[in-house]
C-alpha positions in Angstrom: -84.3 33.6 -93.4 -81.1 35.9 -92.7 -79.1 34.0 -90.0 -76.1 36.4 -90.3 -78.6 39.3 -89.3 -79.8 37.4 -86.2 -76.2 37.1 -85.0 -75.7 40.8 -85.0 -76.2 42.8 -81.6 -79.0 45.2 -81.3 -76.6 48.1 -81.7 -75.3 46.5 -84.8 -78.6 45.8 -86.3 -79.5 49.8 -85.7 -76.6 50.8 -88.1 -78.1 49.9 -91.5 -78.6 51.8 -94.8 -80.8 51.6 -97.9 -79.2 51.7 -101.3 -80.9 52.6 -104.6 -84.4 52.0 -102.8 -84.0 48.2 -103.6 -81.2 47.0 -101.3 -80.1 47.3 -97.6 -77.0 46.5 -95.7 -75.6 46.7 -92.3 -72.3 48.5 -91.4 -71.2 45.2 -89.7 -71.8 43.0 -92.6 -70.3 43.0 -96.0 -73.5 41.4 -97.4 -76.1 43.5 -99.4 -79.7 42.3 -99.0 -82.6 42.7 -101.5 -85.8 44.2 -100.3 -87.7 41.9 -102.7 -86.0 38.8 -101.1 -87.0 40.3 -97.7 -90.6 40.6 -98.8 -90.6 37.4 -100.9 -91.7 39.0 -104.0 
């Protein structure tokens, strides 16, 4: 579902953040993801 996340190294995937309790992102990516999209709700 998120191929760009799959391409991150393990260390890069560990460097993430939650924003406004609704979104998350990774330091290595400029994209912001919705928790709702992740949960498919």
